[in-house]
mmCIF file of the N, C-alpha and C atoms, coordinates in Angstrom:
data_MODEL
# 
_entry.id   MODEL 
# 
loop_
_atom_site.group_PDB 
_atom_site.id 
_atom_site.type_symbol 
_atom_site.label_atom_id 
_atom_site.label_alt_id 
_atom_site.label_comp_id 
_atom_site.label_asym_id 
_atom_site.label_entity_id 
_atom_site.label_seq_id 
_atom_site.pdbx_PDB_ins_code 
_atom_site.Cartn_x 
_atom_site.Cartn_y 
_atom_site.Cartn_z 
_atom_site.occupancy 
_atom_site.B_iso_or_equiv 
_atom_site.pdbx_formal_charge 
_atom_site.auth_seq_id 
_atom_site.auth_comp_id 
_atom_site.auth_asym_id 
_atom_site.auth_atom_id 
_atom_site.pdbx_PDB_model_num 
ATOM 1   N N  . MET A 1 1  ? 20.194 10.777 -24.027 1.00 0.00 ? 1  MET A N  1 
ATOM 2   C CA . MET A 1 1  ? 20.295 9.535  -23.287 1.00 0.00 ? 1  MET A CA 1 
ATOM 3   C C  . MET A 1 1  ? 19.993 9.810  -21.812 1.00 0.00 ? 1  MET A C  1 
ATOM 4   N N  . LYS A 1 2  ? 19.168 8.993  -21.209 1.00 0.00 ? 2  LYS A N  1 
ATOM 5   C CA . LYS A 1 2  ? 18.828 9.157  -19.801 1.00 0.00 ? 2  LYS A CA 1 
ATOM 6   C C  . LYS A 1 2  ? 20.032 8.821  -18.928 1.00 0.00 ? 2  LYS A C  1 
ATOM 7   N N  . ARG A 1 3  ? 20.062 9.398  -17.753 1.00 0.00 ? 3  ARG A N  1 
ATOM 8   C CA . ARG A 1 3  ? 21.186 9.189  -16.828 1.00 0.00 ? 3  ARG A CA 1 
ATOM 9   C C  . ARG A 1 3  ? 21.380 7.704  -16.523 1.00 0.00 ? 3  ARG A C  1 
ATOM 10  N N  . GLU A 1 4  ? 20.301 6.980  -16.248 1.00 0.00 ? 4  GLU A N  1 
ATOM 11  C CA . GLU A 1 4  ? 20.418 5.553  -15.942 1.00 0.00 ? 4  GLU A CA 1 
ATOM 12  C C  . GLU A 1 4  ? 21.035 4.795  -17.114 1.00 0.00 ? 4  GLU A C  1 
ATOM 13  N N  . GLU A 1 5  ? 20.647 5.132  -18.327 1.00 0.00 ? 5  GLU A N  1 
ATOM 14  C CA . GLU A 1 5  ? 21.210 4.484  -19.516 1.00 0.00 ? 5  GLU A CA 1 
ATOM 15  C C  . GLU A 1 5  ? 22.705 4.776  -19.637 1.00 0.00 ? 5  GLU A C  1 
ATOM 16  N N  . GLU A 1 6  ? 23.107 6.011  -19.316 1.00 0.00 ? 6  GLU A N  1 
ATOM 17  C CA . GLU A 1 6  ? 24.528 6.372  -19.353 1.00 0.00 ? 6  GLU A CA 1 
ATOM 18  C C  . GLU A 1 6  ? 25.326 5.526  -18.370 1.00 0.00 ? 6  GLU A C  1 
ATOM 19  N N  . LEU A 1 7  ? 24.793 5.374  -17.163 1.00 0.00 ? 7  LEU A N  1 
ATOM 20  C CA . LEU A 1 7  ? 25.488 4.595  -16.141 1.00 0.00 ? 7  LEU A CA 1 
ATOM 21  C C  . LEU A 1 7  ? 25.605 3.126  -16.550 1.00 0.00 ? 7  LEU A C  1 
ATOM 22  N N  . ILE A 1 8  ? 24.531 2.560  -17.066 1.00 0.00 ? 8  ILE A N  1 
ATOM 23  C CA . ILE A 1 8  ? 24.545 1.158  -17.490 1.00 0.00 ? 8  ILE A CA 1 
ATOM 24  C C  . ILE A 1 8  ? 25.554 0.964  -18.621 1.00 0.00 ? 8  ILE A C  1 
ATOM 25  N N  . LYS A 1 9  ? 25.592 1.900  -19.550 1.00 0.00 ? 9  LYS A N  1 
ATOM 26  C CA . LYS A 1 9  ? 26.543 1.822  -20.660 1.00 0.00 ? 9  LYS A CA 1 
ATOM 27  C C  . LYS A 1 9  ? 27.984 1.881  -20.142 1.00 0.00 ? 9  LYS A C  1 
ATOM 28  N N  . ALA A 1 10 ? 28.197 2.569  -19.037 1.00 0.00 ? 10 ALA A N  1 
ATOM 29  C CA . ALA A 1 10 ? 29.528 2.685  -18.435 1.00 0.00 ? 10 ALA A CA 1 
ATOM 30  C C  . ALA A 1 10 ? 29.863 1.503  -17.529 1.00 0.00 ? 10 ALA A C  1 
ATOM 31  N N  . GLY A 1 11 ? 28.993 0.499  -17.497 1.00 0.00 ? 11 GLY A N  1 
ATOM 32  C CA . GLY A 1 11 ? 29.287 -0.708 -16.730 1.00 0.00 ? 11 GLY A CA 1 
ATOM 33  C C  . GLY A 1 11 ? 28.652 -0.801 -15.357 1.00 0.00 ? 11 GLY A C  1 
ATOM 34  N N  . TRP A 1 12 ? 27.843 0.184  -15.003 1.00 0.00 ? 12 TRP A N  1 
ATOM 35  C CA . TRP A 1 12 ? 27.180 0.168  -13.700 1.00 0.00 ? 12 TRP A CA 1 
ATOM 36  C C  . TRP A 1 12 ? 25.919 -0.685 -13.770 1.00 0.00 ? 12 TRP A C  1 
ATOM 37  N N  . GLU A 1 13 ? 25.587 -1.325 -12.649 1.00 0.00 ? 13 GLU A N  1 
ATOM 38  C CA . GLU A 1 13 ? 24.368 -2.128 -12.542 1.00 0.00 ? 13 GLU A CA 1 
ATOM 39  C C  . GLU A 1 13 ? 23.474 -1.522 -11.461 1.00 0.00 ? 13 GLU A C  1 
ATOM 40  N N  . LYS A 1 14 ? 22.239 -1.254 -11.817 1.00 0.00 ? 14 LYS A N  1 
ATOM 41  C CA . LYS A 1 14 ? 21.285 -0.699 -10.854 1.00 0.00 ? 14 LYS A CA 1 
ATOM 42  C C  . LYS A 1 14 ? 20.910 -1.786 -9.861  1.00 0.00 ? 14 LYS A C  1 
ATOM 43  N N  . ARG A 1 15 ? 21.014 -1.464 -8.578  1.00 0.00 ? 15 ARG A N  1 
ATOM 44  C CA . ARG A 1 15 ? 20.664 -2.425 -7.528  1.00 0.00 ? 15 ARG A CA 1 
ATOM 45  C C  . ARG A 1 15 ? 19.280 -2.128 -6.958  1.00 0.00 ? 15 ARG A C  1 
ATOM 46  N N  . PHE A 1 16 ? 19.158 -1.041 -6.207  1.00 0.00 ? 16 PHE A N  1 
ATOM 47  C CA . PHE A 1 16 ? 17.873 -0.700 -5.593  1.00 0.00 ? 16 PHE A CA 1 
ATOM 48  C C  . PHE A 1 16 ? 17.920 0.706  -5.024  1.00 0.00 ? 16 PHE A C  1 
ATOM 49  N N  . VAL A 1 17 ? 16.780 1.174  -4.535  1.00 0.00 ? 17 VAL A N  1 
ATOM 50  C CA . VAL A 1 17 ? 16.662 2.488  -3.911  1.00 0.00 ? 17 VAL A CA 1 
ATOM 51  C C  . VAL A 1 17 ? 16.659 2.289  -2.402  1.00 0.00 ? 17 VAL A C  1 
ATOM 52  N N  . ALA A 1 18 ? 17.389 3.157  -1.696  1.00 0.00 ? 18 ALA A N  1 
ATOM 53  C CA . ALA A 1 18 ? 17.456 3.044  -0.238  1.00 0.00 ? 18 ALA A CA 1 
ATOM 54  C C  . ALA A 1 18 ? 17.635 4.426  0.378   1.00 0.00 ? 18 ALA A C  1 
ATOM 55  N N  . CYS A 1 19 ? 17.394 4.485  1.685   1.00 0.00 ? 19 CYS A N  1 
ATOM 56  C CA . CYS A 1 19 ? 17.679 5.680  2.469   1.00 0.00 ? 19 CYS A CA 1 
ATOM 57  C C  . CYS A 1 19 ? 18.448 5.238  3.711   1.00 0.00 ? 19 CYS A C  1 
ATOM 58  N N  . GLU A 1 20 ? 18.927 6.188  4.471   1.00 0.00 ? 20 GLU A N  1 
ATOM 59  C CA . GLU A 1 20 ? 19.690 5.862  5.677   1.00 0.00 ? 20 GLU A CA 1 
ATOM 60  C C  . GLU A 1 20 ? 18.803 5.181  6.712   1.00 0.00 ? 20 GLU A C  1 
ATOM 61  N N  . PRO A 1 21 ? 19.327 4.274  7.494   1.00 0.00 ? 21 PRO A N  1 
ATOM 62  C CA . PRO A 1 21 ? 20.733 3.874  7.575   1.00 0.00 ? 21 PRO A CA 1 
ATOM 63  C C  . PRO A 1 21 ? 21.125 2.771  6.584   1.00 0.00 ? 21 PRO A C  1 
ATOM 64  N N  . ARG A 1 22 ? 20.161 2.161  5.920   1.00 0.00 ? 22 ARG A N  1 
ATOM 65  C CA . ARG A 1 22 ? 20.463 1.048  4.999   1.00 0.00 ? 22 ARG A CA 1 
ATOM 66  C C  . ARG A 1 22 ? 21.335 1.479  3.830   1.00 0.00 ? 22 ARG A C  1 
ATOM 67  N N  . LEU A 1 23 ? 21.193 2.721  3.403   1.00 0.00 ? 23 LEU A N  1 
ATOM 68  C CA . LEU A 1 23 ? 21.972 3.215  2.272   1.00 0.00 ? 23 LEU A CA 1 
ATOM 69  C C  . LEU A 1 23 ? 23.469 3.074  2.557   1.00 0.00 ? 23 LEU A C  1 
ATOM 70  N N  . SER A 1 24 ? 23.926 3.605  3.673   1.00 0.00 ? 24 SER A N  1 
ATOM 71  C CA . SER A 1 24 ? 25.346 3.518  4.031   1.00 0.00 ? 24 SER A CA 1 
ATOM 72  C C  . SER A 1 24 ? 25.774 2.085  4.298   1.00 0.00 ? 24 SER A C  1 
ATOM 73  N N  . GLU A 1 25 ? 24.923 1.317  4.971   1.00 0.00 ? 25 GLU A N  1 
ATOM 74  C CA . GLU A 1 25 ? 25.247 -0.084 5.256   1.00 0.00 ? 25 GLU A CA 1 
ATOM 75  C C  . GLU A 1 25 ? 25.459 -0.873 3.973   1.00 0.00 ? 25 GLU A C  1 
ATOM 76  N N  . MET A 1 26 ? 24.567 -0.706 3.013   1.00 0.00 ? 26 MET A N  1 
ATOM 77  C CA . MET A 1 26 ? 24.668 -1.471 1.773   1.00 0.00 ? 26 MET A CA 1 
ATOM 78  C C  . MET A 1 26 ? 25.828 -0.981 0.912   1.00 0.00 ? 26 MET A C  1 
ATOM 79  N N  . ALA A 1 27 ? 26.060 0.317  0.876   1.00 0.00 ? 27 ALA A N  1 
ATOM 80  C CA . ALA A 1 27 ? 27.205 0.841  0.123   1.00 0.00 ? 27 ALA A CA 1 
ATOM 81  C C  . ALA A 1 27 ? 28.501 0.263  0.689   1.00 0.00 ? 27 ALA A C  1 
ATOM 82  N N  . GLU A 1 28 ? 28.628 0.243  1.998   1.00 0.00 ? 28 GLU A N  1 
ATOM 83  C CA . GLU A 1 28 ? 29.814 -0.317 2.646   1.00 0.00 ? 28 GLU A CA 1 
ATOM 84  C C  . GLU A 1 28 ? 29.952 -1.811 2.356   1.00 0.00 ? 28 GLU A C  1 
ATOM 85  N N  . MET A 1 29 ? 28.840 -2.546 2.410   1.00 0.00 ? 29 MET A N  1 
ATOM 86  C CA . MET A 1 29 ? 28.879 -3.980 2.147   1.00 0.00 ? 29 MET A CA 1 
ATOM 87  C C  . MET A 1 29 ? 29.345 -4.263 0.723   1.00 0.00 ? 29 MET A C  1 
ATOM 88  N N  . TYR A 1 30 ? 28.795 -3.536 -0.256  1.00 0.00 ? 30 TYR A N  1 
ATOM 89  C CA . TYR A 1 30 ? 29.219 -3.732 -1.644  1.00 0.00 ? 30 TYR A CA 1 
ATOM 90  C C  . TYR A 1 30 ? 30.708 -3.425 -1.808  1.00 0.00 ? 30 TYR A C  1 
ATOM 91  N N  . GLU A 1 31 ? 31.191 -2.362 -1.162  1.00 0.00 ? 31 GLU A N  1 
ATOM 92  C CA . GLU A 1 31 ? 32.613 -2.031 -1.248  1.00 0.00 ? 31 GLU A CA 1 
ATOM 93  C C  . GLU A 1 31 ? 33.469 -3.131 -0.624  1.00 0.00 ? 31 GLU A C  1 
ATOM 94  N N  . GLU A 1 32 ? 33.023 -3.678 0.498   1.00 0.00 ? 32 GLU A N  1 
ATOM 95  C CA . GLU A 1 32 ? 33.770 -4.745 1.170   1.00 0.00 ? 32 GLU A CA 1 
ATOM 96  C C  . GLU A 1 32 ? 33.907 -5.996 0.310   1.00 0.00 ? 32 GLU A C  1 
ATOM 97  N N  . ILE A 1 33 ? 32.936 -6.252 -0.555  1.00 0.00 ? 33 ILE A N  1 
ATOM 98  C CA . ILE A 1 33 ? 33.015 -7.454 -1.393  1.00 0.00 ? 33 ILE A CA 1 
ATOM 99  C C  . ILE A 1 33 ? 33.557 -7.149 -2.794  1.00 0.00 ? 33 ILE A C  1 
ATOM 100 N N  . GLY A 1 34 ? 34.164 -5.976 -2.942  1.00 0.00 ? 34 GLY A N  1 
ATOM 101 C CA . GLY A 1 34 ? 34.906 -5.683 -4.156  1.00 0.00 ? 34 GLY A CA 1 
ATOM 102 C C  . GLY A 1 34 ? 34.211 -4.890 -5.238  1.00 0.00 ? 34 GLY A C  1 
ATOM 103 N N  . PHE A 1 35 ? 33.111 -4.231 -4.912  1.00 0.00 ? 35 PHE A N  1 
ATOM 104 C CA . PHE A 1 35 ? 32.407 -3.428 -5.902  1.00 0.00 ? 35 PHE A CA 1 
ATOM 105 C C  . PHE A 1 35 ? 32.697 -1.948 -5.711  1.00 0.00 ? 35 PHE A C  1 
ATOM 106 N N  . GLU A 1 36 ? 32.691 -1.204 -6.818  1.00 0.00 ? 36 GLU A N  1 
ATOM 107 C CA . GLU A 1 36 ? 32.625 0.250  -6.752  1.00 0.00 ? 36 GLU A CA 1 
ATOM 108 C C  . GLU A 1 36 ? 31.156 0.584  -6.534  1.00 0.00 ? 36 GLU A C  1 
ATOM 109 N N  . VAL A 1 37 ? 30.888 1.661  -5.822  1.00 0.00 ? 37 VAL A N  1 
ATOM 110 C CA . VAL A 1 37 ? 29.511 2.062  -5.529  1.00 0.00 ? 37 VAL A CA 1 
ATOM 111 C C  . VAL A 1 37 ? 29.293 3.491  -6.006  1.00 0.00 ? 37 VAL A C  1 
ATOM 112 N N  . HIS A 1 38 ? 28.165 3.690  -6.663  1.00 0.00 ? 38 HIS A N  1 
ATOM 113 C CA . HIS A 1 38 ? 27.763 5.030  -7.100  1.00 0.00 ? 38 HIS A CA 1 
ATOM 114 C C  . HIS A 1 38 ? 26.338 5.259  -6.598  1.00 0.00 ? 38 HIS A C  1 
ATOM 115 N N  . LEU A 1 39 ? 26.127 6.379  -5.912  1.00 0.00 ? 39 LEU A N  1 
ATOM 116 C CA . LEU A 1 39 ? 24.799 6.728  -5.406  1.00 0.00 ? 39 LEU A CA 1 
ATOM 117 C C  . LEU A 1 39 ? 24.229 7.839  -6.271  1.00 0.00 ? 39 LEU A C  1 
ATOM 118 N N  . GLU A 1 40 ? 23.087 7.566  -6.846  1.00 0.00 ? 40 GLU A N  1 
ATOM 119 C CA . GLU A 1 40 ? 22.456 8.492  -7.790  1.00 0.00 ? 40 GLU A CA 1 
ATOM 120 C C  . GLU A 1 40 ? 21.163 9.037  -7.184  1.00 0.00 ? 40 GLU A C  1 
ATOM 121 N N  . PRO A 1 41 ? 20.917 10.357 -7.278  1.00 0.00 ? 41 PRO A N  1 
ATOM 122 C CA . PRO A 1 41 ? 19.634 10.889 -6.805  1.00 0.00 ? 41 PRO A CA 1 
ATOM 123 C C  . PRO A 1 41 ? 18.480 10.304 -7.613  1.00 0.00 ? 41 PRO A C  1 
ATOM 124 N N  . LEU A 1 42 ? 17.309 10.334 -7.032  1.00 0.00 ? 42 LEU A N  1 
ATOM 125 C CA . LEU A 1 42 ? 16.129 9.877  -7.761  1.00 0.00 ? 42 LEU A CA 1 
ATOM 126 C C  . LEU A 1 42 ? 15.855 10.812 -8.929  1.00 0.00 ? 42 LEU A C  1 
ATOM 127 N N  . PRO A 1 43 ? 15.318 10.279 -10.011 1.00 0.00 ? 43 PRO A N  1 
ATOM 128 C CA . PRO A 1 43 ? 14.944 11.159 -11.123 1.00 0.00 ? 43 PRO A CA 1 
ATOM 129 C C  . PRO A 1 43 ? 13.783 12.060 -10.705 1.00 0.00 ? 43 PRO A C  1 
ATOM 130 N N  . ALA A 1 44 ? 13.587 13.134 -11.428 1.00 0.00 ? 44 ALA A N  1 
ATOM 131 C CA . ALA A 1 44 ? 12.459 14.028 -11.161 1.00 0.00 ? 44 ALA A CA 1 
ATOM 132 C C  . ALA A 1 44 ? 11.156 13.256 -11.280 1.00 0.00 ? 44 ALA A C  1 
ATOM 133 N N  . LYS A 1 45 ? 10.139 13.721 -10.575 1.00 0.00 ? 45 LYS A N  1 
ATOM 134 C CA . LYS A 1 45 ? 8.834  13.046 -10.583 1.00 0.00 ? 45 LYS A CA 1 
ATOM 135 C C  . LYS A 1 45 ? 8.321  12.839 -12.007 1.00 0.00 ? 45 LYS A C  1 
ATOM 136 N N  . GLU A 1 46 ? 8.496  13.840 -12.839 1.00 0.00 ? 46 GLU A N  1 
ATOM 137 C CA . GLU A 1 46 ? 8.022  13.753 -14.221 1.00 0.00 ? 46 GLU A CA 1 
ATOM 138 C C  . GLU A 1 46 ? 8.739  12.632 -14.979 1.00 0.00 ? 46 GLU A C  1 
ATOM 139 N N  . GLU A 1 47 ? 10.045 12.509 -14.760 1.00 0.00 ? 47 GLU A N  1 
ATOM 140 C CA . GLU A 1 47 ? 10.815 11.449 -15.412 1.00 0.00 ? 47 GLU A CA 1 
ATOM 141 C C  . GLU A 1 47 ? 10.371 10.079 -14.917 1.00 0.00 ? 47 GLU A C  1 
ATOM 142 N N  . LEU A 1 48 ? 10.128 9.990  -13.618 1.00 0.00 ? 48 LEU A N  1 
ATOM 143 C CA . LEU A 1 48 ? 9.701  8.722  -13.031 1.00 0.00 ? 48 LEU A CA 1 
ATOM 144 C C  . LEU A 1 48 ? 8.354  8.294  -13.590 1.00 0.00 ? 48 LEU A C  1 
ATOM 145 N N  . GLU A 1 49 ? 7.427  9.233  -13.709 1.00 0.00 ? 49 GLU A N  1 
ATOM 146 C CA . GLU A 1 49 ? 6.103  8.918  -14.240 1.00 0.00 ? 49 GLU A CA 1 
ATOM 147 C C  . GLU A 1 49 ? 6.164  8.552  -15.718 1.00 0.00 ? 49 GLU A C  1 
ATOM 148 N N  . ALA A 1 50 ? 7.067  9.179  -16.461 1.00 0.00 ? 50 ALA A N  1 
ATOM 149 C CA . ALA A 1 50 ? 7.164  8.925  -17.897 1.00 0.00 ? 50 ALA A CA 1 
ATOM 150 C C  . ALA A 1 50 ? 7.909  7.633  -18.220 1.00 0.00 ? 50 ALA A C  1 
ATOM 151 N N  . ALA A 1 51 ? 8.756  7.195  -17.304 1.00 0.00 ? 51 ALA A N  1 
ATOM 152 C CA . ALA A 1 51 ? 9.563  5.996  -17.558 1.00 0.00 ? 51 ALA A CA 1 
ATOM 153 C C  . ALA A 1 51 ? 8.711  4.738  -17.519 1.00 0.00 ? 51 ALA A C  1 
ATOM 154 N N  . GLU A 1 52 ? 9.090  3.793  -18.328 1.00 0.00 ? 52 GLU A N  1 
ATOM 155 C CA . GLU A 1 52 ? 8.440  2.486  -18.263 1.00 0.00 ? 52 GLU A CA 1 
ATOM 156 C C  . GLU A 1 52 ? 9.032  1.751  -17.081 1.00 0.00 ? 52 GLU A C  1 
ATOM 157 N N  . ALA A 1 53 ? 8.194  1.083  -16.304 1.00 0.00 ? 53 ALA A N  1 
ATOM 158 C CA . ALA A 1 53 ? 8.667  0.351  -15.130 1.00 0.00 ? 53 ALA A CA 1 
ATOM 159 C C  . ALA A 1 53 ? 9.558  -0.802 -15.567 1.00 0.00 ? 53 ALA A C  1 
ATOM 160 N N  . SER A 1 54 ? 10.713 -0.900 -14.928 1.00 0.00 ? 54 SER A N  1 
ATOM 161 C CA . SER A 1 54 ? 11.626 -1.991 -15.262 1.00 0.00 ? 54 SER A CA 1 
ATOM 162 C C  . SER A 1 54 ? 11.517 -3.141 -14.276 1.00 0.00 ? 54 SER A C  1 
ATOM 163 N N  . SER A 1 55 ? 10.762 -2.948 -13.211 1.00 0.00 ? 55 SER A N  1 
ATOM 164 C CA . SER A 1 55 ? 10.500 -4.044 -12.281 1.00 0.00 ? 55 SER A CA 1 
ATOM 165 C C  . SER A 1 55 ? 9.034  -3.984 -11.880 1.00 0.00 ? 55 SER A C  1 
ATOM 166 N N  . CYS A 1 56 ? 8.569  -4.991 -11.195 1.00 0.00 ? 56 CYS A N  1 
ATOM 167 C CA . CYS A 1 56 ? 7.134  -5.214 -10.981 1.00 0.00 ? 56 CYS A CA 1 
ATOM 168 C C  . CYS A 1 56 ? 6.343  -3.997 -10.524 1.00 0.00 ? 56 CYS A C  1 
ATOM 169 N N  . ASP A 1 57 ? 6.764  -3.287 -9.484  1.00 0.00 ? 57 ASP A N  1 
ATOM 170 C CA . ASP A 1 57 ? 5.970  -2.182 -8.957  1.00 0.00 ? 57 ASP A CA 1 
ATOM 171 C C  . ASP A 1 57 ? 6.758  -0.878 -8.889  1.00 0.00 ? 57 ASP A C  1 
ATOM 172 N N  . GLU A 1 58 ? 7.730  -0.720 -9.754  1.00 0.00 ? 58 GLU A N  1 
ATOM 173 C CA . GLU A 1 58 ? 8.596  0.453  -9.672  1.00 0.00 ? 58 GLU A CA 1 
ATOM 174 C C  . GLU A 1 58 ? 7.817  1.758  -9.762  1.00 0.00 ? 58 GLU A C  1 
ATOM 175 N N  . LYS A 1 59 ? 6.880  1.871  -10.673 1.00 0.00 ? 59 LYS A N  1 
ATOM 176 C CA . LYS A 1 59 ? 6.113  3.112  -10.809 1.00 0.00 ? 59 LYS A CA 1 
ATOM 177 C C  . LYS A 1 59 ? 5.064  3.248  -9.714  1.00 0.00 ? 59 LYS A C  1 
ATOM 178 N N  . ALA A 1 60 ? 4.424  2.153  -9.349  1.00 0.00 ? 60 ALA A N  1 
ATOM 179 C CA . ALA A 1 60 ? 3.348  2.197  -8.367  1.00 0.00 ? 60 ALA A CA 1 
ATOM 180 C C  . ALA A 1 60 ? 3.867  2.483  -6.964  1.00 0.00 ? 60 ALA A C  1 
ATOM 181 N N  . CYS A 1 61 ? 5.083  2.091  -6.673  1.00 0.00 ? 61 CYS A N  1 
ATOM 182 C CA . CYS A 1 61 ? 5.627  2.190  -5.322  1.00 0.00 ? 61 CYS A CA 1 
ATOM 183 C C  . CYS A 1 61 ? 6.535  3.407  -5.193  1.00 0.00 ? 61 CYS A C  1 
ATOM 184 N N  . SER A 1 62 ? 5.985  4.590  -5.381  1.00 0.00 ? 62 SER A N  1 
ATOM 185 C CA . SER A 1 62 ? 6.816  5.785  -5.317  1.00 0.00 ? 62 SER A CA 1 
ATOM 186 C C  . SER A 1 62 ? 6.270  6.853  -4.379  1.00 0.00 ? 62 SER A C  1 
ATOM 187 N N  . ALA A 1 63 ? 5.264  6.532  -3.592  1.00 0.00 ? 63 ALA A N  1 
ATOM 188 C CA . ALA A 1 63 ? 4.645  7.531  -2.717  1.00 0.00 ? 63 ALA A CA 1 
ATOM 189 C C  . ALA A 1 63 ? 5.644  8.139  -1.742  1.00 0.00 ? 63 ALA A C  1 
ATOM 190 N N  . CYS A 1 64 ? 6.487  7.319  -1.117  1.00 0.00 ? 64 CYS A N  1 
ATOM 191 C CA . CYS A 1 64 ? 7.449  7.856  -0.152  1.00 0.00 ? 64 CYS A CA 1 
ATOM 192 C C  . CYS A 1 64 ? 8.518  8.695  -0.845  1.00 0.00 ? 64 CYS A C  1 
ATOM 193 N N  . PHE A 1 65 ? 8.856  8.356  -2.090  1.00 0.00 ? 65 PHE A N  1 
ATOM 194 C CA . PHE A 1 65 ? 9.838  9.134  -2.840  1.00 0.00 ? 65 PHE A CA 1 
ATOM 195 C C  . PHE A 1 65 ? 9.317  10.541 -3.111  1.00 0.00 ? 65 PHE A C  1 
ATOM 196 N N  . GLU A 1 66 ? 8.024  10.656 -3.365  1.00 0.00 ? 66 GLU A N  1 
ATOM 197 C CA . GLU A 1 66 ? 7.425  11.950 -3.674  1.00 0.00 ? 66 GLU A CA 1 
ATOM 198 C C  . GLU A 1 66 ? 7.416  12.871 -2.462  1.00 0.00 ? 66 GLU A C  1 
ATOM 199 N N  . VAL A 1 67 ? 7.271  12.302 -1.264  1.00 0.00 ? 67 VAL A N  1 
ATOM 200 C CA . VAL A 1 67 ? 7.212  13.097 -0.044  1.00 0.00 ? 67 VAL A CA 1 
ATOM 201 C C  . VAL A 1 67 ? 8.576  13.695 0.294   1.00 0.00 ? 67 VAL A C  1 
ATOM 202 N N  . ASP A 1 68 ? 9.640  12.897 0.157   1.00 0.00 ? 68 ASP A N  1 
ATOM 203 C CA . ASP A 1 68 ? 10.975 13.353 0.540   1.00 0.00 ? 68 ASP A CA 1 
ATOM 204 C C  . ASP A 1 68 ? 12.036 12.768 -0.395  1.00 0.00 ? 68 ASP A C  1 
ATOM 205 N N  . PRO A 1 69 ? 12.080 13.221 -1.647  1.00 0.00 ? 69 PRO A N  1 
ATOM 206 C CA . PRO A 1 69 ? 12.988 12.614 -2.627  1.00 0.00 ? 69 PRO A CA 1 
ATOM 207 C C  . PRO A 1 69 ? 14.473 12.765 -2.295  1.00 0.00 ? 69 PRO A C  1 
ATOM 208 N N  . GLU A 1 70 ? 14.851 13.797 -1.560  1.00 0.00 ? 70 GLU A N  1 
ATOM 209 C CA . GLU A 1 70 ? 16.266 14.001 -1.224  1.00 0.00 ? 70 GLU A CA 1 
ATOM 210 C C  . GLU A 1 70 ? 16.790 12.953 -0.248  1.00 0.00 ? 70 GLU A C  1 
ATOM 211 N N  . ARG A 1 71 ? 15.897 12.260 0.400   1.00 0.00 ? 71 ARG A N  1 
ATOM 212 C CA . ARG A 1 71 ? 16.270 11.247 1.391   1.00 0.00 ? 71 ARG A CA 1 
ATOM 213 C C  . ARG A 1 71 ? 16.761 9.951  0.740   1.00 0.00 ? 71 ARG A C  1 
ATOM 214 N N  . TYR A 1 72 ? 16.386 9.707  -0.492  1.00 0.00 ? 72 TYR A N  1 
ATOM 215 C CA . TYR A 1 72 ? 16.640 8.432  -1.165  1.00 0.00 ? 72 TYR A CA 1 
ATOM 216 C C  . TYR A 1 72 ? 17.711 8.551  -2.237  1.00 0.00 ? 72 TYR A C  1 
ATOM 217 N N  . ARG A 1 73 ? 18.420 7.445  -2.453  1.00 0.00 ? 73 ARG A N  1 
ATOM 218 C CA . ARG A 1 73 ? 19.415 7.348  -3.518  1.00 0.00 ? 73 ARG A CA 1 
ATOM 219 C C  . ARG A 1 73 ? 19.277 5.983  -4.187  1.00 0.00 ? 73 ARG A C  1 
ATOM 220 N N  . ILE A 1 74 ? 19.609 5.948  -5.469  1.00 0.00 ? 74 ILE A N  1 
ATOM 221 C CA . ILE A 1 74 ? 19.644 4.688  -6.201  1.00 0.00 ? 74 ILE A CA 1 
ATOM 222 C C  . ILE A 1 74 ? 21.070 4.162  -6.096  1.00 0.00 ? 74 ILE A C  1 
ATOM 223 N N  . ILE A 1 75 ? 21.207 2.927  -5.665  1.00 0.00 ? 75 ILE A N  1 
ATOM 224 C CA . ILE A 1 75 ? 22.522 2.310  -5.545  1.00 0.00 ? 75 ILE A CA 1 
ATOM 225 C C  . ILE A 1 75 ? 22.869 1.616  -6.859  1.00 0.00 ? 75 ILE A C  1 
ATOM 226 N N  . PHE A 1 76 ? 24.002 2.026  -7.436  1.00 0.00 ? 76 PHE A N  1 
ATOM 227 C CA . PHE A 1 76 ? 24.566 1.370  -8.613  1.00 0.00 ? 76 PHE A CA 1 
ATOM 228 C C  . PHE A 1 76 ? 25.906 0.779  -8.202  1.00 0.00 ? 76 PHE A C  1 
ATOM 229 N N  . THR A 1 77 ? 26.234 -0.389 -8.745  1.00 0.00 ? 77 THR A N  1 
ATOM 230 C CA . THR A 1 77 ? 27.528 -1.001 -8.467  1.00 0.00 ? 77 THR A CA 1 
ATOM 231 C C  . THR A 1 77 ? 28.170 -1.484 -9.758  1.00 0.00 ? 77 THR A C  1 
ATOM 232 N N  . ARG A 1 78 ? 29.489 -1.657 -9.682  1.00 0.00 ? 78 ARG A N  1 
ATOM 233 C CA . ARG A 1 78 ? 30.221 -2.348 -10.749 1.00 0.00 ? 78 ARG A CA 1 
ATOM 234 C C  . ARG A 1 78 ? 31.491 -2.909 -10.118 1.00 0.00 ? 78 ARG A C  1 
ATOM 235 N N  . ARG A 1 79 ? 32.014 -3.936 -10.750 1.00 0.00 ? 79 ARG A N  1 
ATOM 236 C CA . ARG A 1 79 ? 33.253 -4.536 -10.263 1.00 0.00 ? 79 ARG A CA 1 
ATOM 237 C C  . ARG A 1 79 ? 34.371 -3.499 -10.300 1.00 0.00 ? 79 ARG A C  1 
ATOM 238 N N  . SER A 1 80 ? 35.213 -3.497 -9.294  1.00 0.00 ? 80 SER A N  1 
ATOM 239 C CA . SER A 1 80 ? 36.347 -2.571 -9.255  1.00 0.00 ? 80 SER A CA 1 
ATOM 240 C C  . SER A 1 80 ? 37.261 -2.796 -10.444 1.00 0.00 ? 80 SER A C  1 
ATOM 241 N N  . GLY A 1 81 ? 37.837 -1.716 -10.937 1.00 0.00 ? 81 GLY A N  1 
ATOM 242 C CA . GLY A 1 81 ? 38.790 -1.808 -12.030 1.00 0.00 ? 81 GLY A CA 1 
ATOM 243 C C  . GLY A 1 81 ? 38.206 -1.592 -13.404 1.00 0.00 ? 81 GLY A C  1 
ATOM 244 N N  . LYS A 1 82 ? 36.922 -1.260 -13.531 1.00 0.00 ? 82 LYS A N  1 
ATOM 245 C CA . LYS A 1 82 ? 36.322 -1.028 -14.858 1.00 0.00 ? 82 LYS A CA 1 
ATOM 246 C C  . LYS A 1 82 ? 36.574 0.386  -15.297 1.00 0.00 ? 82 LYS A C  1 
# 
C-alpha cells in the first residue's frame, strides 16, 4: 500500500504541496480551525512519475520539486480526535 493510501485510510485528507513560509502558515491555520496536521515528504521521483495524476496537472507540474524536493511537504489534515 502506498504511503498516501495509508494516510487516507487513517482518515487524513490530502490538501496540497507547499514550502516555507506558506507551509508553516497553512499548518498553523489548519490547527487554529481545529484540524490535526501531518506534513509528508514528497514521494521519490520514480513514484511520482509512476503515479496516476489525481488532479489536473499534478504530474506535469513537478519541475520545482525535482530541483529541491527536501524543500516541499504535502499537507494532510484531519479533524481532531480521530
